[in-house]
N, C-alpha and C positions, 0 to 999 in steps of 0.2 A: 229571515224565515228559515227554520231548521226542519229536520226530519222528525216525524212522530213515529217512534218505534215501539210504543207500548204494547201493541197488539202482536208483536213478534217474539219468538223465543230465541235466546242466544244460540248461535250456531256452534255446534260441536262436531268436529271431524271424527267419525267413528270407524273410518275405513282405512286410514293410511298406515296405522301401526299394528304390529302383531299383538295378539293377546298375551299379557304378562300375568302369570299366576302370583298371588301373594306369597310372601315368605312364610315358611313353616319351620319352626324350631325342631330339628331332629337330632338325636345323639346316637351313640354307638354302643350302648350297653350290651346288646346282643352279641357284639363281636368279642366281648371280654369274658363272658360267662360260658358255662358248659351247655351247649345246645344239643338236645337229643331229638332227632327227627324220626319220622315213620310211626308216630304214636297215634292212637285213636282217642277220640273225645271220651271224657269220663275220668275215672281215677286210676292212675298208674303208680305203682309202688317202686321206689328206689330201695334196693336191698343193701343194707350196711352190715359190715362184720366188725366185731370187736372181740377181745379175749383177754383173759388174765394169764400172766406168766408168773408162775410160782416157782422160785428157785430155792432149792433146799441143799443141805450138806450131803455130800456123797455118802451113800450107805448101800448095803446089800438089800436085795429084795426089790419088789416093784410096788411103789406107793404113789400112784398117779395123783396129780392135783392140777387145778386150772381147767378152764373150759373155753370154748369158742362160742360166742353169742351172736346171733343174727337179729337184726331189727329192720324196720322199714320206715321210710318217710314217703308220704303220698303226694303226688302232684295232681291237682284238679285241672283238667284240660277242657277248655270250652271251645265250641265252634262259633265263629263270628262271621258276619256277612255285611255287605253294603249293596243295596239295590236301588237304582234310580231310573227314572224315565225322563227322557229329554225329547221335547217336540221340536224338530227342526224348523217348523213353520213359525215358531215364536221368534226366530232369529232372522227371518227373511227380510224384514224391513231394515235390518242393520248391515247385513253382509251379502245381500243379493248379488251385487255386481262382482265382488271379489271372491267370495267363499261358497256361495250357495249355487246349486245346480240350476241351470235355466229350466230344467224339466219341473213339472208340477209334482213329480214323484221323487221326493227327496229322501234318500235312504241313509244319510249320514249327517253328522253335525260338524261344523267347522272347528278347527283347533282340537281334534280328538287327542293328539299326542300331548299337547299342553295340559289338557284336562286330566288325562290318564296319569301323567307324571305327577301332577299336583296331588291327586288322590293316593298315589303310591307314598308320597311323603306324609300325607295325613294319616295313612294306615301305620306307617313307621312310628309316627309320633304317638298314635293311640296305643300301639303295642308297648312302647317304652313306658307310657303311663300305666298300662296294665301290669307290666312286670313289677313296677314299684308299688302301685296302690291297689292292685287287684281289680276285679270287676265281678260283681254278683257272687257266684259261688267260688270264684277263683281268688285266693288270698295272695296279696303281693308281698314283696320283700319287706316293706315297711312294717307290715303287721306281723311278719314271721320273726324278724330279728329285733327283739325287744329285750329289755332287762327282765321283764316278767317271764319270758321264754328261755332265759338262761344266758343271754349275751351279757358281756361285761360292759358296765357303764362307768367311764372314768370319773373320778371325783372332780367337781368343778366344771362339768360340761355346761357349755353356754353357747348362745348364738355367736356366730363368727363375726368379728370386726377386723379391720386392718391391724389394730393393735394386738389382737389375741389370736388371729387365725393360725399362725405358725405353731404356737403352743397348743392350741386346741387340736390341730391335726396330729402333732407329735404325741399328745396324750392319748388320742384315739388309737394311733399305731401301737403305742406301748401297751394298751389294754388288750390287744389281740393275744390270744392264748399262746404261750411259749411253745406248745407242741407243733404249731404251724408257722412260727415266726420266720423260719428260714426258707419257706416255700417261695418259688419264683413267680407265683401267680397272685400275690397279695394285691388287692385293690381297695381303694376307698371311694365310695360312691357319694357324691355331693351334688347340690343344686348348682345350676349355672351361675347364680349369684355368689354362692360360697366359693366356687372355683375361681371366679374373677377376684374375689376378695383375697383369696390366698395368693394369687399371682401378685397383686398389689402389695400384700404384706411382705412377700419375698423381696420385692424391689425395695420397699421401705427399710428392710433390715439388711440391705446390701448383700443379698445372696446372688450376686451377679454371675458367680462362677458356675451356677447350676443352670441346666437347660430349662427354659421356660415353657417347653412343650410346643405342640402344634396347634394350640387353641382348643383341642378336644381332650387331651390328656397331658399330664406332666408327672415327673417323678418327685416324690416327697424327699427333700434333701436329707441326707443322713440315714436313709432307710432303703429297703428293697420293695417299697410300696408305690404303686401307680395310682395317681388321683384321676378319676374319670367323672365327668359330669353327666347328669341325666335330666332330660326334659321332664321326666315324671316327677321331679322334685321342685319344679318351679313354684315359688312361693312358700317353700318348706325349709326349715332349719335342720331337718333330719339328716344325719350322716351315718354311714355304716362302713366298717372295714373288716376284711377277712379274705379267705381264699376264694378266688373267682371260680375255681373248679368245684366248690361246694354249693354254688348257686346253679341250679339246673333248670333250664327252660325246655319245656316239652312242646313239640309242634308236629304237624303232619309232614309237610314238605317245607324245607327252608326257603323255597322260592315262592310259597303261596302268597305272601304279602305283596309280591309284585306281579302276580298273575291276575290281571284285570282285563276285562274285555268289553267292547261295545258291539252291539249287534242290532240289526233292524228287525223289529217284530211287525211283520206285514199285517197280522191279524188285528193289532191294536194301533198300527200306523204311528209308532214311536220308535226312537232309538233307545235301547236299554243299556244300562251300565251295571256290571255285576262284579263283585269280588267276594271271595270266601277264603277263610284261613282258620287256623286252629292254634291255640296258645295256652300255656299254663306255666307256673313257676313254683319251685320248691327249694328251700334252703335246708340242707342237712347239716347236722352237728353245729347247731346254733351256738352252743356253748363256747366255741372257739372264736366267735365273732365279737367285735366291739361296736358299740353304738352310743351316740350321745342321747338317744331316746327322746329327742325333741319332736315337736309336732311339725 
């Protein structure tokens, strides 16, 4: 004769271990480009200067020629927010003994630090996607740097594979305008998948003498260009290369994305979570950039 356990649910220990947040893919594009802080939401203009230098043979008299031209590129900056309500009583049956107050008046939720840090990472991932793909009225890098907008598209541009990734990356570098080729801030922004494909291709072609990078960036062999991956390009074959300093991110405070807070609203008897930040991006002098123009 055995035990009849059909009326029971399987026991799960919900108390012994700390809460573990799920992994969030975040990358560091913001660390590579030009970040301008202290800006307000709306449209902010980047002022650019250009000019013609007309050199003539030496002669008497004053015959001026040439001019200085000013132009602008606009950054559309949007205000973003996250607001949530958390009811501590919903968790009482799970964490009463270890994490919840014995008092009936519960003014906090367990694991606030874990939850806050998790959403910091989620905001970073969102911002990375916004820089690349835009959001609403904010246009991202992918829509700004295109062949139609003046960027150079190398012949034979194709999706990267282990067999062609090195050549595709070098072709993209070669397509960067010669006027900026010697700059020290050249970057190539690719998807995490393309980044890993390039690393495998370098190994397959015996480029062992080159530094394989730290897992986030690597130097393209034979060039002065840094390859950086962006979580905003997950699932995309799009690649872009050019001066990092010509990609401008506008924000209010650089620390806004990590300024999040929990507070107890006694009037509604809930713990509230709030985050606010501001972000936009603009690429100026698109004509010096190169892109494979893929989706």
